C-alpha positions as CSV (number, residue, x, y, z in Angstrom):
1,M,88.9,72.1,117.8
2,N,87.0,75.2,119.0
3,L,87.6,78.0,116.6
4,A,86.6,81.7,116.5
5,L,86.5,83.6,113.2
6,V,86.7,87.4,113.4
7,V,85.2,89.3,110.6
8,Y,83.7,92.8,109.9
9,G,79.9,92.8,109.6
10,S,78.1,89.7,108.5
11,L,79.7,86.6,107.1
12,D,77.0,86.9,104.4
13,E,78.6,90.0,102.9
14,Q,78.8,89.8,99.1
15,S,82.4,89.8,98.1
16,G,84.9,87.2,97.0
17,G,86.7,87.5,100.3
18,Y,83.6,86.8,102.3
19,R,82.6,83.9,100.0
20,Y,86.0,82.4,100.7
21,D,85.5,82.8,104.4
22,R,82.0,81.2,104.2
23,R,83.3,78.2,102.3
24,L,86.2,77.8,104.7
25,V,83.8,77.9,107.7
26,D,81.5,75.3,106.1
27,S,84.4,73.0,105.3
28,L,85.9,73.2,108.8
29,R,82.4,72.6,110.4
30,D,82.0,69.6,108.1
31,R,85.2,68.2,109.6
32,G,83.8,68.4,113.1
33,H,85.3,71.7,114.2
34,A,83.2,74.2,116.1
35,V,83.4,77.7,114.5
36,D,82.0,80.7,116.3
37,V,81.8,83.8,114.0
38,V,82.6,86.9,115.9
39,S,81.5,90.1,114.2
40,L,83.1,93.5,114.5
41,P,81.3,96.7,113.3
42,W,82.2,98.3,110.0
43,T,83.7,101.7,110.6
44,S,86.5,103.9,109.2
45,Y,90.1,102.8,109.4
46,A,90.9,105.4,112.1
47,R,87.9,104.5,114.3
48,A,88.8,100.8,113.9
49,L,92.2,101.4,115.5
50,T,90.3,102.5,118.6
51,H,88.8,99.1,118.9
52,N,92.1,97.9,120.3
53,Y,91.6,99.7,123.5
54,G,88.3,98.1,124.5
55,S,88.2,95.0,126.7
56,G,85.3,93.2,125.1
57,L,87.0,91.4,122.2
58,P,89.5,89.2,124.1
59,S,86.7,88.0,126.4
60,R,84.6,86.9,123.4
61,L,87.6,84.8,122.2
62,A,88.4,83.2,125.5
63,D,87.0,79.8,124.7
64,A,88.8,79.4,121.3
65,D,91.6,76.9,120.9
66,V,92.7,78.9,117.9
67,V,91.5,82.4,116.8
68,V,91.1,82.9,113.0
69,E,90.9,86.5,111.7
70,D,90.1,87.9,108.4
71,E,93.1,90.2,107.7
72,L,90.6,92.9,106.6
73,C,90.0,93.4,110.3
74,H,93.7,94.1,111.1
75,P,93.2,97.8,112.3
76,S,90.8,96.6,115.0
77,L,93.1,93.8,116.1
78,V,96.7,95.1,115.7
79,A,97.1,95.7,119.5
80,A,94.2,93.7,120.8
81,N,95.8,90.5,119.8
82,R,98.3,90.9,122.5
83,R,95.6,90.2,125.0
84,V,94.3,87.1,123.2
85,D,95.6,83.9,124.9
86,A,95.0,81.5,122.0
87,P,97.1,81.3,118.9
88,V,96.0,83.6,116.1
89,V,95.9,82.7,112.4
90,T,95.1,85.4,109.9
91,V,93.4,84.8,106.6
92,V,94.9,87.2,104.0
93,H,93.0,87.8,100.7
94,H,95.3,90.7,99.9
95,L,97.0,93.4,102.0
96,R,95.4,96.8,102.1
97,S,98.9,98.3,101.6
98,S,99.1,96.4,98.2
99,E,96.3,98.5,96.8
100,P,97.2,101.5,94.6
101,R,96.8,104.8,96.4
102,G,98.9,107.8,97.6
103,R,102.4,106.8,98.9
104,W,102.0,108.3,102.3
105,R,98.7,106.6,103.0
106,N,100.1,103.3,102.0
107,A,103.1,103.9,104.2
108,V,100.8,104.2,107.1
109,Y,98.8,101.1,106.1
110,R,102.0,99.1,105.6
111,A,103.3,100.0,109.0
112,V,100.1,98.9,110.7
113,E,99.9,95.7,108.7
114,R,103.5,94.9,109.5
115,R,102.9,95.3,113.2
116,Y,99.7,93.2,112.9
117,L,101.3,90.4,111.0
118,R,104.3,90.3,113.4
119,G,101.8,89.8,116.2
120,V,100.0,86.7,114.8
121,D,101.1,83.1,114.8
122,A,100.5,82.1,111.2
123,A,98.8,83.2,107.9
124,V,96.5,81.5,105.4
125,C,97.0,83.0,102.0
126,N,94.8,82.6,98.9
127,G,97.7,82.4,96.5
128,E,101.4,82.7,96.1
129,T,101.3,86.4,95.3
130,T,99.6,87.1,98.6
131,R,102.0,84.8,100.4
132,A,104.9,86.8,99.0
133,T,103.4,90.1,100.1
134,V,103.0,88.7,103.6
135,A,106.5,87.4,103.7
136,A,107.8,90.8,102.8
137,L,106.4,92.2,106.1
138,A,106.7,89.3,108.5
139,D,108.5,86.0,109.0
140,L,105.7,83.5,110.0
141,P,104.3,80.1,109.0
142,T,102.0,80.3,106.0
143,A,99.7,78.0,104.1
144,V,98.4,78.6,100.6
145,A,94.7,77.6,100.3
146,P,93.4,78.7,96.8
147,P,89.7,79.2,96.3
148,A,87.7,76.7,94.2
149,G,85.4,79.0,92.4
150,D,82.5,76.4,92.2
151,R,79.8,78.9,93.4
152,F,77.3,78.1,90.7
153,A,77.8,74.4,89.6
154,P,77.0,75.2,85.9
155,A,76.6,72.6,83.1
156,D,79.7,70.7,82.0
157,A,79.5,72.0,78.4
158,A,82.3,74.5,77.7
159,A,82.6,77.3,75.2
160,T,78.9,77.5,74.3
161,S,78.8,81.2,75.1
162,A,81.5,81.9,72.6
163,R,79.5,80.7,69.6
164,G,77.6,83.0,67.3
165,D,78.3,86.4,65.7
166,G,75.9,88.6,67.7
167,P,77.0,91.5,69.8
168,L,79.9,90.8,72.2
169,E,78.3,90.4,75.6
170,L,80.5,91.6,78.5
171,C,79.9,91.2,82.2
172,F,81.5,93.0,85.1
173,L,80.9,91.2,88.4
174,G,81.9,92.8,91.7
175,N,81.4,95.6,94.1
176,L,81.4,99.1,92.6
177,E,84.6,100.6,94.1
178,P,87.6,102.3,92.5
179,R,89.9,99.3,93.0
180,K,87.8,97.2,90.7
181,G,88.6,99.4,87.8
182,V,85.1,99.9,86.4
183,H,86.0,103.5,85.3
184,V,88.9,102.1,83.3
185,L,86.6,99.5,81.7
186,L,84.1,102.2,80.7
187,D,86.8,104.5,79.3
188,G,88.2,101.5,77.3
189,L,84.9,100.4,75.9
190,A,84.2,104.0,74.8
191,Q,87.0,103.5,72.3
192,V,85.5,100.3,70.8
193,D,83.2,100.6,67.8
194,G,80.8,98.0,66.7
195,G,78.3,95.8,68.6
196,W,79.0,95.2,72.2
197,R,77.0,95.4,75.4
198,L,78.2,95.5,79.0
199,T,76.2,94.4,82.1
200,V,77.5,95.7,85.4
201,V,76.5,93.3,88.2
202,G,77.2,94.2,91.9
203,G,76.4,96.4,94.8
204,T,77.7,100.0,95.2
205,A,80.4,99.8,97.9
206,D,81.3,103.5,97.2
207,P,78.2,105.6,96.5
208,G,80.2,108.6,95.1
209,Y,82.0,106.2,92.7
210,G,78.7,104.7,91.7
211,R,77.3,108.1,90.8
212,R,80.5,108.9,88.8
213,L,80.1,105.7,86.8
214,R,76.4,106.4,86.1
215,R,77.2,109.9,84.8
216,R,79.9,108.4,82.6
217,V,77.6,106.0,80.8
218,R,75.2,108.8,79.9
219,A,77.8,110.1,77.5
220,P,77.2,109.6,73.8
221,D,80.1,107.1,73.4
222,L,78.5,104.7,76.0
223,R,74.8,105.5,76.1
224,D,72.4,102.6,75.6
225,R,75.2,100.0,75.7
226,V,75.8,99.7,79.5
227,T,73.3,98.3,82.0
228,F,73.7,98.5,85.7
229,A,71.9,95.5,87.1
230,G,72.7,96.0,90.7
231,R,73.3,93.2,93.2
232,L,71.6,90.0,91.9
233,P,70.8,86.6,93.6
234,D,73.1,83.8,92.6
235,D,70.7,82.2,90.1
236,A,70.4,85.5,88.2
237,V,74.2,86.0,88.3
238,A,74.6,82.4,86.9
239,D,72.2,83.3,84.1
240,R,74.1,86.4,83.3
241,L,77.4,84.6,83.1
242,A,76.0,81.8,81.0
243,E,74.9,84.5,78.5
244,S,78.3,86.3,78.5
245,H,81.2,86.1,76.1
246,L,83.8,87.8,78.4
247,L,84.1,88.7,82.1
248,A,85.7,92.1,82.2
249,V,87.0,93.0,85.7
250,P,90.2,95.0,85.1
251,S,91.0,95.5,88.8
252,L,93.7,97.9,89.8
253,Y,94.7,95.1,92.3
254,E,93.5,91.6,93.1
255,G,94.9,89.1,95.6
256,V,93.7,86.3,93.3
257,G,90.3,87.1,92.0
258,L,87.7,84.4,92.9
259,V,85.3,85.9,90.3
260,Y,87.6,84.9,87.4
261,L,87.3,81.3,88.4
262,E,83.6,81.6,88.9
263,A,83.2,82.8,85.4
264,M,85.5,80.2,84.0
265,A,83.2,77.5,85.3
266,F,80.8,78.6,82.5
267,G,83.6,78.7,79.9
268,V,83.7,82.5,80.1
269,P,87.2,83.8,79.7
270,A,88.4,86.8,81.8
271,L,89.8,90.2,81.0
272,A,92.0,91.0,84.1
273,T,95.1,93.0,84.8
274,T,98.7,92.1,85.6
275,A,98.5,93.7,89.0
276,G,98.5,91.4,92.0
277,G,97.6,87.7,91.7
278,A,95.1,87.6,88.9
279,S,97.7,86.1,86.7
280,E,97.7,83.0,88.9
281,V,94.3,82.3,87.4
282,V,94.3,84.2,84.1
283,T,96.9,83.3,81.4
284,D,96.9,85.8,78.6
285,G,95.9,84.2,75.3
286,E,95.1,80.9,76.9
287,N,92.0,81.4,79.1
288,G,91.7,85.2,79.1
289,L,93.4,88.5,78.4
290,L,95.7,90.4,80.7
291,V,96.3,94.2,80.5
292,P,98.3,96.7,82.6
293,P,96.3,98.2,85.4
294,G,94.6,101.5,84.7
295,D,95.3,101.3,81.0
296,A,92.0,102.0,79.1
297,T,93.6,101.8,75.7
298,A,94.9,98.3,76.5
299,V,91.4,97.4,77.6
300,A,90.0,98.6,74.3
301,D,92.6,96.6,72.3
302,A,91.9,93.5,74.3
303,V,88.1,93.8,73.7
304,R,88.7,94.3,70.0
305,R,90.8,91.1,69.8
306,V,87.9,88.9,70.8
307,Q,85.2,91.1,69.1
308,D,87.0,90.6,65.8
309,D,88.1,87.0,66.2
310,R,85.4,84.7,67.4
311,D,87.7,81.7,66.8
312,L,90.1,83.2,69.4
313,L,87.1,83.8,71.7
314,R,86.1,80.2,71.4
315,A,89.6,79.0,72.2
316,L,89.8,81.2,75.2
317,S,86.4,79.9,76.4
318,E,87.6,76.3,76.1
319,G,90.8,77.2,77.9
320,A,88.8,78.9,80.7
321,R,86.7,75.8,81.4
322,R,89.9,73.7,81.4
323,R,91.5,76.1,83.9
324,F,88.4,75.9,86.2
325,E,88.6,72.1,86.1
326,Q,92.3,72.2,87.2
327,Q,91.7,74.3,90.2
328,P,92.0,72.6,93.6
329,D,88.7,72.1,95.4
330,W,87.6,73.4,98.8
331,D,88.6,70.1,100.5
332,D,92.2,70.8,99.3
333,A,91.9,74.3,100.8
334,A,90.5,73.0,104.1
335,D,93.3,70.4,104.3
336,A,95.9,73.2,104.1
337,V,94.1,75.3,106.6
338,E,93.5,72.5,109.0
339,A,97.1,71.4,109.0
340,L,98.2,75.0,109.8
341,L,95.7,75.2,112.7
342,R,97.0,72.0,114.2
343,E,100.6,73.3,113.8
344,V,100.0,76.4,115.9
345,R,97.6,74.9,118.5
346,P,99.4,74.2,121.7
347,A,99.7,70.4,122.6
């Protein structure tokens, strides 16, 4: 099958969504499908809407049997898809209108996403939570293809990071943007006494937000306990996770949260929130800790639980590794996607 995948920027972008897309492309190519990656320029949401009135995109997709689109690109495609002859399948990591923001702005995003979803032929979703949000806007065929989280292939031994009585080593892994809740994490940690250290790993997606975070850690309640490591290569990320007791990513919303699975491969439990689909991966008290989104006091309480009870931390670590081992692999995801592509492709 000749496929075209539409994304913003480069497929090598560093985020969970782009890692998902890359693994999906690799799996489909391994099965003999040709996948042409079609890149659209990053721009503002309003400017992206103007992409719909150009004539270039439909011609770039003319040879595809099925067009696959990352739903992130929906503002550029909401009307342009009408001029695409091939069936269109969207890959939804989470809807933009699911993110917390002002009501009127989300009303606009929801209207655009509803129109976009009603103009495609099917949707690939990374979890049941995402599928439910899609179904609330459009009635169309869907397939759930969960991510595997096997980015690093660590050693099989579980729970080693939870042993010992030294300072609690926390790691945040992700892009620095408000949705990821780093500000909430810092405000929570500022309430926690005793020995802990946080390493923040990831690029700065929002420069203003990054500056705000760096100002925050200069305060006396955080100074000398938080390190901004920036974006690191995979081997350095793996080393950081292997040395961590807890992955702390209290996002205000996640479709699923591939990063939680990636940490669990090392036996590192996750601190996540109840918003979105993180609870499809993280079970409170079993392989991690769940807190309400935006609640710094709850973050502080959760950190104290594992700081004061290393037996609990060890049990969570063992549970995290078990949860990783139970996750479907990328072949399972590719099976679901391939079946959906064949379903929508004209005979």
